[in-house]
DSSP file (Angstrom, degrees, kcal/mol; ACC not computed):
  #  RESIDUE AA STRUCTURE BP1 BP2  ACC     N-H-->O    O-->H-N    N-H-->O    O-->H-N    TCO  KAPPA ALPHA  PHI   PSI    X-CA   Y-CA   Z-CA
    1    1 A X              0   0    0      0, 0.0     2,-0.1     0, 0.0    17,-0.0   0.000 360.0 360.0 360.0 -49.1   67.2  112.5  103.1
    2    2 A X        -     0   0    0      1,-0.1     2,-0.3    14,-0.1    10,-0.1  -0.317 360.0-125.5 -65.8 134.7   70.0  113.5  105.5
    3    3 A X        -     0   0    0      9,-0.2    13,-0.2     8,-0.2    -1,-0.1  -0.607  15.3-163.9 -79.1 135.0   69.0  115.5  108.5
    4    4 A X        +     0   0    0     -2,-0.3     2,-0.4    11,-0.1    -1,-0.1   0.576  66.0  84.9 -96.6 -11.0   70.9  118.8  108.9
    5    5 A X  S    S-     0   0    0      6,-0.0     2,-0.6     7,-0.0     7,-0.1  -0.756  73.0-138.4 -94.3 138.3   70.0  119.3  112.6
    6    6 A X        -     0   0    0     -2,-0.4     2,-0.1     5,-0.1    -2,-0.0  -0.850  13.2-155.0-102.2 118.6   72.2  117.7  115.2
    7    7 A X    >   -     0   0    0     -2,-0.6     3,-1.7     1,-0.1     6,-0.1  -0.364  36.0 -99.1 -80.4 168.0   70.5  116.1  118.2
    8    8 A X  T 3  S+     0   0    0      1,-0.3    -1,-0.1     2,-0.1   114,-0.0   0.799 124.6  45.1 -59.1 -30.5   72.2  115.6  121.5
    9    9 A X  T 3  S-     0   0    0     42,-0.0    -1,-0.3     0, 0.0    -3,-0.0   0.368 128.7 -90.5 -98.2   5.7   72.9  112.0  120.7
   10   10 A X    <>  +     0   0    0     -3,-1.7     4,-2.1     3,-0.1     3,-0.3   0.796  64.3 160.7  94.7  30.9   74.1  112.6  117.1
   11   11 A X  H  > S+     0   0    0      1,-0.2     4,-2.4     2,-0.2    -8,-0.2   0.888  76.5  51.0 -52.8 -44.3   70.8  112.2  115.2
   12   12 A X  H  > S+     0   0    0      1,-0.2     4,-2.7     2,-0.2    -1,-0.2   0.885 108.0  52.5 -64.5 -37.6   72.2  114.1  112.2
   13   13 A X  H  > S+     0   0    0     -3,-0.3     4,-2.3     2,-0.2    -1,-0.2   0.904 109.1  49.8 -64.6 -39.6   75.3  111.8  112.1
   14   14 A X  H  X S+     0   0    0     -4,-2.1     4,-2.2     2,-0.2    -2,-0.2   0.942 113.2  45.9 -63.2 -46.6   73.0  108.7  112.1
   15   15 A X  H  X S+     0   0    0     -4,-2.4     4,-2.7     1,-0.2    -2,-0.2   0.902 112.1  51.5 -63.0 -40.9   70.9  110.1  109.3
   16   16 A X  H  X S+     0   0    0     -4,-2.7     4,-2.6     2,-0.2    -1,-0.2   0.889 109.3  50.1 -64.3 -39.1   74.1  111.1  107.3
   17   17 A X  H  X S+     0   0    0     -4,-2.3     4,-2.4     2,-0.2    -1,-0.2   0.915 112.2  47.4 -65.3 -42.7   75.5  107.6  107.7
   18   18 A X  H  X S+     0   0    0     -4,-2.2     4,-2.3     2,-0.2    -2,-0.2   0.908 112.7  49.5 -64.6 -41.1   72.2  106.0  106.5
   19   19 A X  H  X S+     0   0    0     -4,-2.7     4,-2.7     2,-0.2     5,-0.2   0.918 110.2  50.7 -63.5 -42.5   72.2  108.5  103.6
   20   20 A X  H  X S+     0   0    0     -4,-2.6     4,-2.6     1,-0.2    -2,-0.2   0.925 111.3  48.2 -60.1 -44.8   75.8  107.6  102.7
   21   21 A X  H  X S+     0   0    0     -4,-2.4     4,-2.3     2,-0.2    -1,-0.2   0.881 111.4  50.4 -64.2 -38.0   75.0  103.9  102.7
   22   22 A X  H  X S+     0   0    0     -4,-2.3     4,-2.2     2,-0.2    -2,-0.2   0.933 112.8  45.3 -65.9 -45.6   71.9  104.4  100.5
   23   23 A X  H  X S+     0   0    0     -4,-2.7     4,-2.3     1,-0.2    -2,-0.2   0.905 113.7  49.9 -63.5 -40.5   73.9  106.5   98.0
   24   24 A X  H  X S+     0   0    0     -4,-2.6     4,-2.7    -5,-0.2    -1,-0.2   0.866 108.8  52.6 -66.2 -36.2   76.7  103.9   98.1
   25   25 A X  H  X S+     0   0    0     -4,-2.3     4,-2.3     2,-0.2    -2,-0.2   0.911 109.1  49.7 -65.1 -42.0   74.2  101.1   97.6
   26   26 A X  H  X S+     0   0    0     -4,-2.2     4,-2.4     2,-0.2    -2,-0.2   0.928 113.1  46.4 -60.3 -45.5   72.8  102.9   94.5
   27   27 A X  H  X S+     0   0    0     -4,-2.3     4,-2.2     1,-0.2    -2,-0.2   0.912 111.4  51.3 -64.3 -42.6   76.3  103.3   93.1
   28   28 A X  H  X>S+     0   0    0     -4,-2.7     5,-2.8     1,-0.2     4,-0.6   0.889 110.1  49.9 -62.9 -38.8   77.3   99.7   93.8
   29   29 A X  H ><5S+     0   0    0     -4,-2.3     3,-0.9     3,-0.2    -2,-0.2   0.936 109.9  50.0 -65.0 -45.9   74.1   98.5   92.0
   30   30 A X  H 3<5S+     0   0    0     -4,-2.4    -2,-0.2     1,-0.3    -1,-0.2   0.885 117.9  40.1 -58.2 -38.6   74.9  100.7   89.0
   31   31 A X  H 3<5S-     0   0    0     -4,-2.2    -1,-0.3    -5,-0.2    -2,-0.2   0.469 108.6-126.0 -88.6  -2.8   78.4   99.3   88.9
   32   32 A X  T <<5 +     0   0    0     -3,-0.9     2,-1.3    -4,-0.6    -3,-0.2   0.889  51.4 159.5  52.3  43.7   77.3   95.8   89.7
   33   33 A X     >< -     0   0    0     -5,-2.8     4,-2.4     1,-0.2    -1,-0.2  -0.749  14.7-179.8 -91.1  86.1   79.7   95.7   92.6
   34   34 A X  H  > S+     0   0    0     -2,-1.3     4,-2.5     1,-0.2    -1,-0.2   0.836  73.3  52.8 -64.8 -37.9   77.8   92.9   94.4
   35   35 A X  H  > S+     0   0    0      2,-0.2     4,-2.1     1,-0.2    -1,-0.2   0.935 112.5  45.1 -64.9 -44.8   80.0   92.6   97.4
   36   36 A X  H  > S+     0   0    0      1,-0.2     4,-2.6     2,-0.2     5,-0.2   0.902 112.7  51.7 -64.5 -40.8   79.8   96.4   98.2
   37   37 A X  H  X S+     0   0    0     -4,-2.4     4,-2.5     1,-0.2    -2,-0.2   0.913 109.6  49.3 -63.1 -42.6   76.0   96.3   97.6
   38   38 A X  H  X S+     0   0    0     -4,-2.5     4,-2.1     2,-0.2    -1,-0.2   0.900 111.5  50.0 -63.3 -40.3   75.6   93.3  100.0
   39   39 A X  H  X S+     0   0    0     -4,-2.1     4,-2.0     2,-0.2    -2,-0.2   0.937 113.2  44.9 -63.6 -47.2   77.7   95.2  102.6
   40   40 A X  H  X S+     0   0    0     -4,-2.6     4,-2.4     1,-0.2    -2,-0.2   0.885 111.4  53.5 -65.6 -38.4   75.7   98.4  102.3
   41   41 A X  H  X S+     0   0    0     -4,-2.5     4,-2.4    -5,-0.2    -1,-0.2   0.909 107.9  50.7 -62.7 -41.7   72.4   96.5  102.4
   42   42 A X  H  X S+     0   0    0     -4,-2.1     4,-1.1     1,-0.2    -1,-0.2   0.918 110.6  48.9 -62.3 -43.0   73.5   94.8  105.6
   43   43 A X  H  < S+     0   0    0     -4,-2.0     3,-0.3     1,-0.2    -1,-0.2   0.901 112.7  47.9 -63.0 -40.0   74.3   98.1  107.2
   44   44 A X  H >< S+     0   0    0     -4,-2.4     3,-1.3     1,-0.2    -1,-0.2   0.847 106.3  56.7 -70.8 -33.3   70.9   99.5  106.1
   45   45 A X  H 3< S+     0   0    0     -4,-2.4    -1,-0.2     1,-0.3    -2,-0.2   0.775 115.7  38.6 -66.1 -24.4   69.1   96.5  107.4
   46   46 A X  T 3< S+     0   0    0     -4,-1.1    -1,-0.3    -3,-0.3    -2,-0.2  -0.204  89.3 165.3-117.0  39.7   70.6   97.2  110.8
   47   47 A X    <   -     0   0    0     -3,-1.3    -3,-0.1     1,-0.1   -33,-0.0  -0.085  47.2 -77.1 -59.9 158.9   70.4  101.0  110.6
   48   48 A X        -     0   0    0    -34,-0.2     2,-0.3     1,-0.1    -1,-0.1  -0.179  46.1-157.2 -59.2 144.6   70.9  103.1  113.7
   49   49 A X        -     0   0    0     -3,-0.1     3,-0.1     1,-0.1    -1,-0.1  -0.832  27.8 -90.9-118.5 160.2   68.1  103.3  116.2
   50   50 A X        -     0   0    0     -2,-0.3    -1,-0.1     1,-0.1     5,-0.0  -0.231  56.2 -83.6 -65.0 160.4   67.4  106.0  118.9
   51   51 A X    >>  -     0   0    0      1,-0.1     4,-2.7     3,-0.1     3,-1.4  -0.268  43.4-108.2 -59.9 153.8   68.8  105.5  122.3
   52   52 A X  H 3> S+     0   0    0      1,-0.3     4,-2.0     2,-0.2     5,-0.2   0.814 118.0  63.0 -57.1 -33.2   66.7  103.3  124.6
   53   53 A X  H 34 S+     0   0    0      1,-0.2    -1,-0.3     2,-0.2     4,-0.3   0.840 113.1  35.6 -63.8 -31.5   65.6  106.3  126.7
   54   54 A X  H X> S+     0   0    0     -3,-1.4     3,-1.4     2,-0.1     4,-1.3   0.877 110.9  61.9 -81.9 -43.7   63.9  107.7  123.5
   55   55 A X  H 3X S+     0   0    0     -4,-2.7     4,-0.6     1,-0.3     3,-0.4   0.847 102.2  50.3 -55.4 -39.4   62.8  104.4  122.2
   56   56 A X  H 3< S+     0   0    0     -4,-2.0     4,-0.4     1,-0.2    -1,-0.3   0.725 111.7  49.4 -73.4 -19.9   60.6  103.6  125.2
   57   57 A X  H <> S+     0   0    0     -3,-1.4     4,-1.6    -4,-0.3    -1,-0.2   0.643  91.1  80.3 -91.1 -16.3   58.9  107.0  124.9
   58   58 A X  H  X S+     0   0    0     -4,-1.3     4,-2.7    -3,-0.4     5,-0.3   0.921  87.9  51.8 -62.3 -48.4   58.1  106.9  121.2
   59   59 A X  H  X S+     0   0    0     -4,-0.6     4,-2.3     1,-0.2     7,-0.2   0.903 111.0  48.8 -58.1 -40.1   55.0  104.7  121.4
   60   60 A X  H  4 S+     0   0    0     -4,-0.4    -1,-0.2     1,-0.2    -2,-0.2   0.842 113.6  47.2 -66.7 -32.5   53.4  107.0  123.9
   61   61 A X  H  < S+     0   0    0     -4,-1.6    -2,-0.2    -3,-0.3    -1,-0.2   0.893 116.7  42.2 -73.3 -41.2   54.2  110.0  121.8
   62   62 A X  H >< S+     0   0    0     -4,-2.7     3,-2.4     1,-0.2    -2,-0.2   0.791  79.8 170.7 -78.4 -28.8   52.9  108.5  118.6
   63   63 A X  G >< S+     0   0    0     -4,-2.3     3,-1.5     1,-0.3     4,-0.3  -0.344  75.4   8.2  53.3-116.1   49.8  106.9  120.1
   64   64 A X  G 3  S+     0   0    0      1,-0.3     3,-0.4    -2,-0.2     4,-0.3   0.662 128.8  61.3 -71.7 -14.3   47.7  105.7  117.1
   65   65 A X  G <> S+     0   0    0     -3,-2.4     4,-2.4     1,-0.2    -1,-0.3   0.526  77.5  93.8 -85.2  -5.7   50.5  106.5  114.7
   66   66 A X  H <> S+     0   0    0     -3,-1.5     4,-2.7     1,-0.2     5,-0.2   0.887  81.8  51.2 -56.9 -43.7   52.8  104.0  116.4
   67   67 A X  H  > S+     0   0    0     -3,-0.4     4,-2.5    -4,-0.3    -1,-0.2   0.898 111.3  48.3 -63.0 -37.0   51.9  101.0  114.1
   68   68 A X  H  > S+     0   0    0     -4,-0.3     4,-1.9    -3,-0.2    -2,-0.2   0.930 112.3  48.9 -65.7 -44.8   52.6  103.2  111.0
   69   69 A X  H  X S+     0   0    0     -4,-2.4     4,-1.4     1,-0.2    -2,-0.2   0.936 114.6  44.9 -58.5 -48.6   55.9  104.3  112.4
   70   70 A X  H  X S+     0   0    0     -4,-2.7     4,-2.5     1,-0.2    -1,-0.2   0.873 108.1  58.1 -65.3 -38.3   56.9  100.8  113.2
   71   71 A X  H  X S+     0   0    0     -4,-2.5     4,-2.8    -5,-0.2    -1,-0.2   0.883 101.9  55.0 -61.7 -38.7   55.7   99.5  109.9
   72   72 A X  H  X S+     0   0    0     -4,-1.9     4,-2.4     1,-0.2    -1,-0.2   0.940 109.9  46.9 -58.4 -45.6   58.1  101.8  108.1
   73   73 A X  H  X S+     0   0    0     -4,-1.4     4,-2.4     2,-0.2    -2,-0.2   0.916 112.3  49.2 -63.2 -44.0   61.0  100.4  110.1
   74   74 A X  H  X S+     0   0    0     -4,-2.5     4,-2.5     1,-0.2    -1,-0.2   0.910 112.0  49.3 -61.6 -42.4   59.9   96.8  109.4
   75   75 A X  H  X S+     0   0    0     -4,-2.8     4,-2.6     2,-0.2     5,-0.2   0.889 109.8  50.9 -66.6 -39.2   59.6   97.6  105.7
   76   76 A X  H  X S+     0   0    0     -4,-2.4     4,-2.5    -5,-0.2     5,-0.2   0.950 113.4  45.2 -61.2 -48.7   63.0   99.2  105.5
   77   77 A X  H  X S+     0   0    0     -4,-2.4     4,-2.0     2,-0.2    -2,-0.2   0.894 113.9  49.0 -64.8 -39.9   64.7   96.2  107.2
   78   78 A X  H  X S+     0   0    0     -4,-2.5     4,-2.3     2,-0.2    -1,-0.2   0.932 113.7  45.7 -65.3 -45.7   62.8   93.7  105.1
   79   79 A X  H  X S+     0   0    0     -4,-2.6     4,-2.4     1,-0.2    -2,-0.2   0.894 112.7  50.6 -66.3 -38.9   63.7   95.5  101.8
   80   80 A X  H  X S+     0   0    0     -4,-2.5     4,-2.2    -5,-0.2    -1,-0.2   0.876 110.2  50.3 -66.2 -36.5   67.3   95.9  102.9
   81   81 A X  H  X S+     0   0    0     -4,-2.0     4,-2.1     2,-0.2    -2,-0.2   0.903 111.5  48.0 -66.5 -40.8   67.5   92.2  103.7
   82   82 A X  H  X S+     0   0    0     -4,-2.3     4,-2.6     2,-0.2    -2,-0.2   0.874 109.7  53.9 -65.0 -37.3   66.0   91.4  100.3
   83   83 A X  H  X S+     0   0    0     -4,-2.4     4,-2.3     2,-0.2    -2,-0.2   0.915 107.6  49.8 -62.3 -43.4   68.6   93.7   98.7
   84   84 A X  H  X S+     0   0    0     -4,-2.2     4,-2.2     2,-0.2    -2,-0.2   0.923 111.6  48.1 -61.8 -44.5   71.4   91.9  100.5
   85   85 A X  H  X S+     0   0    0     -4,-2.1     4,-1.5     1,-0.2    -2,-0.2   0.906 111.3  50.5 -63.5 -41.7   70.0   88.5   99.2
   86   86 A X  H  X>S+     0   0    0     -4,-2.6     5,-2.7     1,-0.2     4,-0.6   0.886 109.6  51.2 -64.3 -38.3   69.7   89.9   95.7
   87   87 A X  H ><5S+     0   0    0     -4,-2.3     3,-0.7     1,-0.2    -1,-0.2   0.904 107.7  52.2 -64.7 -40.6   73.3   91.2   95.8
   88   88 A X  H 3<5S+     0   0    0     -4,-2.2    -1,-0.2     1,-0.2    -2,-0.2   0.823 114.1  43.5 -65.4 -29.7   74.5   87.8   96.9
   89   89 A X  H 3<5S-     0   0    0     -4,-1.5    -1,-0.2    -5,-0.2    -2,-0.2   0.499 109.3-126.2 -89.3  -5.6   72.7   86.2   93.9
   90   90 A X  T <<5 +     0   0    0     -3,-0.7     2,-0.9    -4,-0.6    -3,-0.2   0.900  54.4 156.8  58.4  43.2   73.9   89.0   91.6
   91   91 A X     >< -     0   0    0     -5,-2.7     4,-2.4     1,-0.2    -1,-0.2  -0.836  22.8-175.7-104.0  96.8   70.3   89.6   90.6
   92   92 A X  H  > S+     0   0    0     -2,-0.9     4,-2.6     1,-0.2     5,-0.2   0.877  81.1  51.6 -63.2 -40.5   70.1   93.2   89.3
   93   93 A X  H  > S+     0   0    0      2,-0.2     4,-2.1     1,-0.2    -1,-0.2   0.937 113.6  43.3 -65.0 -46.2   66.3   93.3   88.8
   94   94 A X  H  > S+     0   0    0      1,-0.2     4,-2.6     2,-0.2    -1,-0.2   0.889 114.5  51.3 -65.9 -38.3   65.6   92.0   92.3
   95   95 A X  H  X S+     0   0    0     -4,-2.4     4,-2.6     2,-0.2     5,-0.2   0.912 109.4  50.0 -64.8 -42.4   68.2   94.4   93.8
   96   96 A X  H  X S+     0   0    0     -4,-2.6     4,-2.2     2,-0.2    -2,-0.2   0.925 112.6  47.0 -61.8 -45.2   66.7   97.3   92.0
   97   97 A X  H  X S+     0   0    0     -4,-2.1     4,-2.3     2,-0.2    -2,-0.2   0.927 113.8  47.1 -63.1 -46.0   63.2   96.5   93.2
   98   98 A X  H  X S+     0   0    0     -4,-2.6     4,-2.6     1,-0.2    -2,-0.2   0.903 111.7  50.6 -64.5 -41.2   64.3   96.0   96.8
   99   99 A X  H  X S+     0   0    0     -4,-2.6     4,-2.5     2,-0.2    -1,-0.2   0.901 110.5  49.6 -64.6 -40.4   66.4   99.2   96.8
  100  100 A X  H  X S+     0   0    0     -4,-2.2     4,-2.3    -5,-0.2    -2,-0.2   0.920 112.3  47.3 -64.1 -43.4   63.4  101.2   95.5
  101  101 A X  H  X S+     0   0    0     -4,-2.3     4,-2.1     2,-0.2    -2,-0.2   0.906 112.0  50.7 -64.3 -40.8   61.1   99.7   98.2
  102  102 A X  H  X S+     0   0    0     -4,-2.6     4,-2.6     1,-0.2    -2,-0.2   0.939 111.3  47.4 -62.1 -46.5   63.6  100.4  100.9
  103  103 A X  H  X S+     0   0    0     -4,-2.5     4,-2.9     1,-0.2     5,-0.2   0.885 109.7  53.4 -63.8 -38.6   64.0  104.0   99.8
  104  104 A X  H  X S+     0   0    0     -4,-2.3     4,-2.6     2,-0.2    -1,-0.2   0.901 110.7  47.0 -62.8 -40.2   60.2  104.5   99.6
  105  105 A X  H  X S+     0   0    0     -4,-2.1     4,-2.2     2,-0.2     5,-0.2   0.912 112.6  49.3 -68.7 -41.5   59.9  103.2  103.2
  106  106 A X  H  X S+     0   0    0     -4,-2.6     4,-2.8     1,-0.2     5,-0.2   0.962 115.0  44.3 -58.2 -51.6   62.8  105.5  104.4
  107  107 A X  H  X S+     0   0    0     -4,-2.9     4,-3.1     1,-0.2     5,-0.3   0.888 110.6  55.0 -63.2 -39.7   61.2  108.5  102.7
  108  108 A X  H  X S+     0   0    0     -4,-2.6     4,-1.8    -5,-0.2    -1,-0.2   0.920 112.5  42.8 -59.9 -44.0   57.7  107.7  103.9
  109  109 A X  H  X>S+     0   0    0     -4,-2.2     4,-3.0     2,-0.2     5,-0.6   0.948 116.4  46.6 -67.3 -48.8   58.9  107.6  107.5
  110  110 A X  H  X5S+     0   0    0     -4,-2.8     4,-1.4     1,-0.2     5,-0.5   0.914 114.5  47.5 -61.5 -42.9   61.1  110.7  107.3
  111  111 A X  H  <5S+     0   0    0     -4,-3.1    -1,-0.2    -5,-0.2    -2,-0.2   0.853 119.7  39.3 -66.7 -34.0   58.3  112.6  105.5
  112  112 A X  H  <5S+     0   0    0     -4,-1.8    -2,-0.2    -5,-0.3    -1,-0.2   0.834 134.0  10.9 -83.9 -33.5   55.7  111.6  108.0
  113  113 A X  H  X5S+     0   0    0     -4,-3.0     4,-2.8    -5,-0.2     5,-0.2   0.672  95.3  89.0-125.3 -21.5   57.6  111.7  111.3
  114  114 A X  H  X<S+     0   0    0     -4,-1.4     4,-2.9    -5,-0.6     5,-0.3   0.909  93.5  43.9 -57.4 -51.9   61.0  113.4  111.2
  115  115 A X  H  > S+     0   0    0     -5,-0.5     4,-2.2     1,-0.2    -1,-0.2   0.926 117.8  45.1 -61.9 -44.7   60.0  117.0  111.9
  116  116 A X  H  > S+     0   0    0      2,-0.2     4,-2.5     1,-0.2    -1,-0.2   0.895 113.6  51.6 -63.9 -39.1   57.6  116.1  114.6
  117  117 A X  H  X S+     0   0    0     -4,-2.8     4,-2.9     2,-0.2     5,-0.4   0.938 110.9  46.2 -63.7 -48.3   60.1  113.6  116.1
  118  118 A X  H  X S+     0   0    0     -4,-2.9     4,-2.0    -5,-0.2     6,-1.3   0.895 114.1  48.8 -63.3 -39.4   62.9  116.2  116.2
  119  119 A X  H  X S+     0   0    0     -4,-2.2     4,-1.0     4,-0.3    -1,-0.2   0.923 115.8  43.6 -65.4 -42.6   60.6  118.8  117.7
  120  120 A X  H  < S+     0   0    0     -4,-2.5    -2,-0.2    -5,-0.2    -1,-0.2   0.922 127.7  25.4 -70.1 -45.2   59.4  116.4  120.4
  121  121 A X  H  < S+     0   0    0     -4,-2.9    -3,-0.2    -5,-0.2    -2,-0.2   0.660 137.4  24.8 -98.6 -17.6   62.7  114.8  121.4
  122  122 A X  H  < S-     0   0    0     -4,-2.0    -3,-0.2    -5,-0.4    -2,-0.2   0.343  93.5-124.6-129.0   3.9   65.2  117.5  120.5
  123  123 A X     <  +     0   0    0     -4,-1.0     2,-0.5    -5,-0.3    -4,-0.3   0.880  59.1 149.5  50.3  43.3   63.1  120.7  120.6
  124  124 A X              0   0    0     -6,-1.3    -1,-0.2    -9,-0.2    -2,-0.1  -0.909 360.0 360.0-107.6 132.6   64.2  121.5  117.1
  125  125 A X              0   0    0     -2,-0.5    -6,-0.1    -3,-0.1    -1,-0.1   0.492 360.0 360.0 -70.6 360.0   61.8  123.4  114.8
C-alpha cells in the first residue's frame, strides 16, 4: 500500500501515514482496543488529500474516470466512518466488515490510479 516515491509535497509520507493507520487499525481490532480503533478510523476517514493546486487539476486529467476516482474516496471515508461507529459500539463483526470495505476501496483506488497520478503530477515512472 505505501508509496515509496516521494513527491514534492510529501506524497510518500501521506501514503505511509495512511498505511500506518490502517495497520494500527487492524492491530487494534485484533486486540479489541476499541479506543485506538476509533482513533485510527477517524484519522482514516479524514485521510490526507492532495494540495489544492493538484486537486483542481485532477478532474480535467481523469476526464471520464473522475467519478470512479471520487467514488473510491467516498467509499473509503464512508467505511472508515462506519468503522469508527462500530469501534464505539465495540462491535467486532461490524468493525471487521467496515475495515475490509475500507481497505478494498483504498486498494482499488491505488491499483487503478496511483502510478498514472504520480507520473502525471510528479513525473515519476
